[in-house]
C-alpha positions as CSV (number, residue, x, y, z in Angstrom):
1,M,15.4,-1.0,-47.9
2,A,12.1,-1.7,-46.2
3,D,12.4,-3.7,-43.0
4,N,11.0,-7.2,-43.4
5,N,9.3,-7.0,-40.0
6,A,5.9,-5.7,-40.8
7,R,5.2,-4.8,-37.2
8,N,8.2,-2.6,-37.1
9,A,8.3,-1.1,-40.5
10,G,4.8,-1.3,-42.2
11,V,3.8,-3.5,-45.0
12,T,4.9,-2.8,-48.6
13,G,2.1,-3.8,-51.0
14,G,-1.5,-4.7,-50.2
15,Q,-1.0,-7.8,-48.0
16,K,-2.8,-6.3,-45.0
17,K,-5.6,-3.8,-44.5
18,G,-4.9,-0.8,-42.4
19,P,-7.1,0.5,-39.6
20,L,-8.8,3.1,-41.9
21,D,-9.4,0.6,-44.7
22,G,-12.8,1.4,-46.4
23,L,-12.7,5.1,-45.7
24,L,-12.7,7.5,-48.7
25,V,-10.8,10.8,-48.4
26,L,-11.3,13.6,-50.9
27,D,-8.1,15.6,-50.8
28,L,-8.5,19.2,-52.1
29,S,-5.2,20.3,-50.4
30,R,-1.8,21.0,-51.8
31,I,1.7,22.0,-50.7
32,L,2.5,20.4,-47.3
33,A,0.1,20.7,-44.3
34,G,-2.9,19.1,-46.0
35,P,-0.9,16.5,-47.9
36,T,0.9,15.5,-44.7
37,A,-2.5,14.8,-43.1
38,T,-3.8,12.9,-46.0
39,Q,-0.6,10.8,-46.5
40,L,-0.9,9.8,-42.9
41,L,-4.6,8.7,-43.4
42,G,-3.5,6.9,-46.6
43,D,-0.7,5.1,-44.7
44,L,-3.3,4.0,-42.2
45,G,-5.4,2.4,-45.0
46,A,-7.8,5.1,-46.2
47,T,-8.4,5.6,-50.0
48,V,-7.2,9.1,-50.8
49,L,-8.2,10.9,-54.0
50,K,-5.8,13.8,-54.5
51,V,-7.4,16.4,-56.6
52,E,-5.0,18.4,-58.8
53,R,-5.1,21.2,-61.3
54,P,-5.1,19.9,-64.9
55,G,-1.8,20.7,-66.7
56,K,0.0,21.7,-63.5
57,G,-0.9,19.7,-60.5
58,D,0.3,20.4,-56.9
59,D,2.6,23.4,-56.7
60,T,5.3,21.3,-55.1
61,R,5.7,19.2,-58.2
62,G,7.9,22.0,-59.5
63,W,9.7,22.7,-56.2
64,G,13.1,21.4,-57.2
65,P,15.7,20.3,-57.9
66,P,16.2,17.6,-56.9
67,F,13.7,15.7,-59.1
68,L,13.2,12.0,-59.4
69,K,15.1,10.5,-62.3
70,D,13.6,8.0,-64.7
71,E,15.3,4.6,-65.5
72,D,17.5,6.3,-68.1
73,G,18.7,8.9,-65.7
74,N,16.7,11.8,-67.0
75,E,14.8,14.2,-64.7
76,T,11.1,13.7,-64.4
77,R,8.5,16.2,-63.2
78,E,8.3,14.6,-59.8
79,S,10.2,16.7,-57.2
80,A,11.6,15.3,-54.0
81,Y,9.4,17.8,-52.1
82,Y,6.2,16.5,-53.8
83,L,7.3,12.9,-53.2
84,A,7.7,13.6,-49.5
85,A,3.9,13.9,-48.7
86,N,1.9,12.1,-51.4
87,R,2.3,8.4,-50.9
88,N,-0.8,6.2,-50.9
89,K,-2.9,8.5,-53.0
90,Q,-4.7,8.4,-56.4
91,S,-4.2,11.6,-58.4
92,I,-7.2,13.0,-60.3
93,A,-6.9,16.2,-62.3
94,V,-10.1,18.2,-62.3
95,D,-10.7,21.8,-63.2
96,I,-12.3,23.2,-60.0
97,A,-12.9,26.5,-61.7
98,A,-15.3,25.0,-64.2
99,Q,-18.9,24.2,-63.3
100,E,-18.5,20.7,-64.8
101,G,-15.5,20.1,-62.6
102,Q,-17.3,21.4,-59.5
103,S,-20.1,19.0,-60.3
104,L,-17.8,16.0,-60.4
105,L,-16.2,17.0,-57.1
106,R,-19.6,17.4,-55.4
107,R,-20.6,13.9,-56.6
108,L,-17.3,12.6,-55.1
109,A,-17.9,14.5,-51.9
110,E,-21.3,12.8,-51.6
111,K,-19.5,9.4,-51.4
112,A,-16.5,10.6,-49.2
113,D,-16.1,10.1,-45.5
114,I,-13.5,12.9,-45.2
115,L,-12.8,16.0,-47.2
116,I,-9.6,18.1,-46.6
117,E,-9.0,21.4,-48.2
118,N,-6.7,24.4,-47.9
119,Y,-8.2,27.0,-50.2
120,K,-8.4,30.6,-49.2
121,V,-11.3,31.4,-46.9
122,G,-14.5,31.6,-49.0
123,D,-13.1,30.2,-52.2
124,L,-14.9,26.9,-52.0
125,K,-18.2,28.4,-50.8
126,R,-18.6,30.3,-54.1
127,R,-18.0,27.0,-55.9
128,G,-20.6,25.2,-53.9
129,L,-17.9,23.0,-52.3
130,D,-18.0,24.3,-48.7
131,Y,-19.2,22.2,-45.8
132,E,-22.7,23.8,-45.6
133,S,-23.3,23.1,-49.3
134,L,-22.2,19.5,-49.0
135,K,-23.5,18.3,-45.7
136,T,-27.1,18.1,-46.7
137,A,-26.3,15.4,-49.3
138,N,-23.7,13.8,-47.0
139,P,-24.5,14.4,-43.3
140,G,-21.8,12.0,-42.2
141,L,-19.0,14.0,-44.0
142,I,-16.1,15.1,-41.9
143,Y,-14.8,18.3,-43.5
144,C,-11.5,19.7,-42.5
145,S,-10.4,23.2,-43.6
146,I,-6.7,24.0,-43.2
147,S,-5.7,27.7,-43.5
148,G,-3.0,30.0,-42.4
149,F,-5.0,31.9,-39.8
150,G,-8.3,30.1,-39.5
151,Q,-11.8,30.8,-40.8
152,T,-12.5,33.7,-38.5
153,G,-10.6,36.6,-37.0
154,P,-8.9,39.7,-38.4
155,Y,-6.3,37.7,-40.3
156,A,-8.6,35.1,-41.8
157,A,-8.3,36.4,-45.4
158,R,-4.5,36.3,-45.4
159,A,-2.6,33.6,-47.1
160,G,-0.4,31.6,-44.7
161,Y,3.0,30.1,-45.5
162,D,5.2,28.1,-43.2
163,F,8.0,30.6,-43.0
164,L,5.6,33.4,-42.1
165,I,3.9,31.3,-39.5
166,Q,7.2,30.3,-37.9
167,G,8.0,34.0,-37.6
168,M,4.5,35.2,-36.4
169,G,4.0,32.2,-34.1
170,G,7.1,32.7,-32.0
171,I,9.3,29.7,-32.8
172,M,11.8,31.8,-34.7
173,S,12.3,34.0,-31.7
174,L,13.4,30.9,-29.8
175,T,15.6,29.4,-32.5
176,G,19.1,30.6,-33.3
177,R,22.2,31.7,-31.4
178,P,21.8,34.4,-28.8
179,D,22.2,38.1,-29.7
180,E,25.4,38.4,-27.7
181,E,26.9,35.7,-29.9
182,G,26.0,37.5,-33.1
183,G,22.9,35.3,-33.7
184,E,19.6,36.2,-35.1
185,P,16.1,34.6,-35.3
186,M,16.2,31.4,-37.4
187,K,13.5,29.2,-38.9
188,A,13.7,25.4,-38.6
189,G,15.3,23.7,-41.5
190,V,12.1,21.9,-42.6
191,G,8.5,23.2,-42.9
192,I,7.7,22.2,-39.3
193,A,4.7,24.6,-38.9
194,D,3.1,22.9,-41.9
195,V,3.9,19.4,-40.8
196,M,2.6,20.0,-37.2
197,C,-0.6,21.5,-38.6
198,G,-1.1,18.3,-40.7
199,M,-0.5,16.2,-37.5
200,Y,-3.1,18.2,-35.6
201,A,-5.5,18.0,-38.5
202,S,-5.2,14.2,-38.7
203,N,-5.8,13.9,-35.0
204,A,-8.9,16.0,-35.2
205,I,-10.2,13.9,-38.1
206,L,-9.7,10.7,-36.2
207,A,-11.6,12.1,-33.2
208,A,-14.4,13.2,-35.5
209,L,-14.5,9.7,-37.0
210,H,-15.0,8.3,-33.5
211,H,-17.8,10.8,-32.8
212,R,-19.4,9.8,-36.1
213,S,-19.2,6.1,-35.1
214,L,-21.3,7.0,-32.0
215,T,-23.7,9.5,-33.5
216,G,-23.7,9.0,-37.3
217,A,-23.0,12.7,-37.7
218,G,-20.1,14.3,-39.4
219,Q,-18.7,17.7,-38.5
220,Y,-16.6,20.7,-39.6
221,I,-13.0,21.1,-38.5
222,D,-11.2,24.5,-38.7
223,I,-7.4,24.1,-38.4
224,A,-5.0,27.0,-38.7
225,L,-1.3,27.0,-39.1
226,L,-0.9,29.9,-36.6
227,D,-3.1,28.2,-34.0
228,T,-1.1,25.0,-34.2
229,Q,2.2,26.8,-34.2
230,V,1.2,28.6,-31.0
231,A,0.1,25.3,-29.5
232,W,3.4,23.6,-29.9
233,L,5.4,26.4,-28.1
234,I,4.7,24.1,-25.1
235,N,7.1,24.7,-22.2
236,Q,8.5,27.9,-23.7
237,G,5.0,29.3,-24.2
238,L,4.1,28.3,-20.6
239,A,7.2,29.8,-19.2
240,Y,6.2,33.2,-20.6
241,L,2.6,32.8,-19.4
242,T,3.9,31.8,-16.0
243,D,6.3,34.6,-15.3
244,G,5.8,37.2,-18.0
245,N,9.4,37.1,-19.1
246,V,10.0,36.7,-22.9
247,P,12.4,33.7,-23.3
248,P,15.6,34.5,-25.2
249,R,17.3,32.5,-27.9
250,R,19.8,30.1,-26.4
251,G,21.1,28.3,-29.5
252,N,21.3,24.6,-28.7
253,A,21.0,25.1,-24.9
254,H,17.8,24.1,-23.0
255,P,16.0,26.8,-21.1
256,T,15.4,24.8,-17.9
257,I,18.0,21.9,-18.0
258,V,21.8,22.3,-17.7
259,P,24.1,20.9,-19.1
260,Y,21.9,20.1,-22.1
261,N,23.7,21.4,-25.1
262,A,26.0,20.7,-28.1
263,Y,29.6,20.8,-26.9
264,R,32.7,20.8,-29.0
265,A,34.9,17.8,-28.4
266,S,38.5,17.7,-29.6
267,D,37.4,16.8,-33.1
268,R,33.7,17.7,-33.6
269,A,30.6,18.6,-31.7
270,F,28.4,16.1,-29.8
271,I,25.2,16.3,-27.8
272,L,25.2,16.0,-24.0
273,A,21.7,15.9,-22.6
274,V,21.9,15.6,-18.8
275,G,18.3,15.2,-17.5
276,N,18.7,14.9,-13.8
277,D,21.1,15.2,-10.9
278,A,22.2,11.6,-10.9
279,Q,23.1,11.8,-14.6
280,F,25.1,15.0,-13.9
281,A,27.1,13.2,-11.1
282,R,27.9,10.4,-13.5
283,F,28.9,12.8,-16.2
284,C,31.3,14.5,-13.8
285,E,32.8,11.1,-12.9
286,V,33.4,10.2,-16.5
287,A,34.8,13.7,-17.2
288,G,37.3,13.4,-14.3
289,A,35.8,16.2,-12.4
290,P,33.6,14.6,-9.6
291,E,34.0,17.7,-7.5
292,L,31.5,19.6,-9.8
293,A,28.7,17.4,-8.7
294,G,29.3,18.4,-5.1
295,D,29.6,22.1,-5.7
296,P,26.6,23.8,-4.2
297,R,26.3,26.0,-7.3
298,F,25.7,22.9,-9.5
299,A,24.4,20.1,-7.2
300,R,20.7,20.4,-8.3
301,N,19.3,21.2,-11.7
302,A,17.7,24.4,-10.5
303,D,21.2,25.5,-9.2
304,R,22.8,24.6,-12.6
305,V,20.1,26.6,-14.5
306,R,20.6,29.6,-12.2
307,N,24.4,29.3,-12.6
308,R,24.6,28.2,-16.2
309,L,27.0,31.0,-17.1
310,E,29.5,29.6,-14.6
311,L,29.0,25.9,-15.4
312,E,28.8,26.0,-19.2
313,P,32.5,27.1,-19.7
314,L,33.6,24.4,-17.4
315,V,31.7,21.7,-19.3
316,E,33.1,23.1,-22.6
317,E,36.6,22.9,-21.3
318,L,36.1,19.3,-20.2
319,A,34.5,18.4,-23.5
320,A,37.5,19.6,-25.5
321,R,39.8,17.0,-23.8
322,H,38.5,14.0,-25.8
323,P,37.1,13.2,-29.2
324,A,33.4,13.0,-29.7
325,D,33.4,9.2,-30.1
326,W,35.2,8.8,-26.8
327,W,32.6,10.9,-25.0
328,I,29.7,9.0,-26.7
329,S,31.1,5.6,-25.8
330,A,32.0,6.5,-22.2
331,L,28.8,8.4,-21.4
332,E,26.6,5.7,-22.9
333,A,28.3,3.1,-20.8
334,A,27.7,5.3,-17.7
335,G,24.0,5.9,-18.6
336,V,24.4,9.5,-19.5
337,P,22.3,10.6,-22.5
338,C,24.5,11.7,-25.3
339,G,24.8,11.3,-29.1
340,P,26.3,12.5,-32.4
341,I,25.0,15.3,-34.6
342,N,24.3,13.4,-37.8
343,D,23.9,14.7,-41.3
344,L,21.2,13.1,-43.5
345,A,23.6,10.6,-45.0
346,Q,24.4,9.4,-41.5
347,V,20.7,9.4,-40.5
348,F,19.6,7.1,-43.4
349,S,22.5,4.7,-43.0
350,D,22.1,4.5,-39.2
351,P,21.4,0.8,-38.2
352,Q,18.6,1.8,-35.9
353,V,16.9,3.9,-38.5
354,I,17.2,1.1,-41.0
355,H,15.9,-1.5,-38.5
356,R,12.9,0.7,-37.8
357,G,11.9,0.9,-41.4
358,M,12.3,4.6,-41.8
359,R,13.7,4.3,-45.3
360,V,11.2,2.6,-47.6
361,R,11.7,1.6,-51.3
362,M,8.6,1.5,-53.4
363,A,8.0,0.6,-57.1
364,H,7.5,3.6,-59.3
365,E,6.2,3.6,-62.9
366,T,8.7,6.2,-64.1
367,S,11.9,5.6,-62.2
368,G,11.5,1.9,-61.4
369,S,11.7,2.6,-57.7
370,V,11.7,5.5,-55.3
371,D,13.1,5.8,-51.8
372,L,10.7,7.4,-49.3
373,I,10.7,8.3,-45.6
374,G,8.8,5.6,-43.7
375,N,5.9,6.2,-41.3
376,P,6.9,6.2,-37.7
377,I,3.7,4.5,-36.4
378,K,4.2,0.9,-35.4
379,M,1.0,-1.0,-34.8
380,S,0.8,-4.7,-33.9
381,A,-2.5,-5.7,-35.5
382,T,-3.0,-3.1,-38.2
383,P,0.4,-1.8,-39.4
384,V,0.7,1.0,-41.8
385,T,0.9,-0.1,-45.4
386,Y,2.9,1.2,-48.4
387,R,0.5,0.5,-51.3
388,K,1.2,3.1,-53.9
389,A,4.1,5.4,-54.6
390,P,3.3,9.1,-55.0
391,P,1.3,9.3,-58.3
392,R,1.9,11.3,-61.4
393,R,-0.4,14.1,-62.1
394,G,-3.8,12.9,-63.1
395,Q,-2.7,9.3,-63.6
396,D,-5.8,7.9,-61.9
397,T,-8.4,10.3,-63.2
398,A,-10.2,7.9,-65.6
399,A,-10.1,5.0,-63.1
400,V,-11.5,7.0,-60.3
401,L,-14.3,8.6,-62.3
402,T,-15.3,5.1,-63.6
403,S,-15.1,3.3,-60.3
404,H,-16.6,6.0,-58.0
405,L,-19.0,7.8,-60.4
406,G,-19.7,5.2,-63.0
407,L,-18.7,7.4,-65.9
408,S,-18.3,5.8,-69.3
409,D,-15.3,6.0,-71.5
410,A,-17.2,8.3,-73.8
411,E,-18.1,10.6,-71.0
412,I,-14.5,10.7,-69.7
413,A,-13.2,11.4,-73.2
414,A,-15.7,14.3,-73.6
415,L,-14.6,15.8,-70.3
416,A,-11.0,15.5,-71.3
417,A,-11.7,17.1,-74.7
418,D,-13.3,20.1,-72.9
419,N,-10.2,20.4,-70.6
420,I,-12.4,19.7,-67.5
421,I,-10.2,16.8,-66.6
422,D,-6.6,15.8,-67.3
423,L,-6.0,12.1,-68.0
424,G,-2.4,12.0,-66.9
425,D,1.0,13.4,-67.2
426,D,3.5,11.0,-68.9
427,A,6.4,12.7,-67.1
């Protein structure tokens, strides 16, 4: 499944070192935002120690079905949701509520370059695992807290979940069919608020690493789901700030480009994405209606936006004359952006997606192999690497405590007997 071209698709195994090779990440996050950030750092070569709760692990391990199946076809305890954001990590199960567990994590934090956590505000401070408690022993530590609403402000104590943030942060007010068509606000089909928060977090961490390379000093990073959701309202947010008008939901239509929508061909819907006046003229030629391009109501994009209610029905009527494949072929030949609306089976069988290495197969101890979504970053000198499939809960506990803290087998056995650590889930 993985593309053989390492520059395009990344390297499966340990043949090359990534750009973050040598950095140690202590990952105290779970669910999606934090794990998204740490998986990206792991793909780029960092060593990521994922800290999980003994006996249970990351909440998302149980968020199924579907669950990964073993080589005999039986369900394991690894959900597809968990597998999506936990590649290139080592799992250690440590009881953070116990003083002995907190001590182990403080010792690991002294050796870490980066710590990421998404506990409720104040939770780690009372355990001696907040930034102020750790930076004295490790002044170069880059400490990133991810929360729903940030470490300050009237909502700081609230728990944040992707769905809530999509609603509070405005994106749901822009997503869905218009009211006049019987629509209602709609969330995105994936946890996009969590994912984008993870992306912002990883960018901030990389910037902090550069600052540390210049000064030797670490720093504290406060990232909130709500803040990042508001940040990626981009053009729609700026439209409101510019004219004070609250943008309506438009379904698949674009607020400031027309025609830019999904249209029903004679057999199924397809996407037409006209980005400029020249493309509109070429669309009109292909559609057999060149007169539309010369119509003063539609000649310029600003005219088409102002007169969308007149133009859209005309485009819909034209679209219905031919099958979707006819439109896609003819419009691509004319240089007019267009395309299909693929389901996920079509996405992962698409030759371009396959060529770009966006479906990756990795060895897995329980199932033999597991298919994962590839990393989109293509780097010529230091490509991303796929070194380790998402781990089973606690499978690396003993190895990490031995290699990083020098604990003996007897010490590890004693901690396990006291339920301070978990030595692994046999799935």
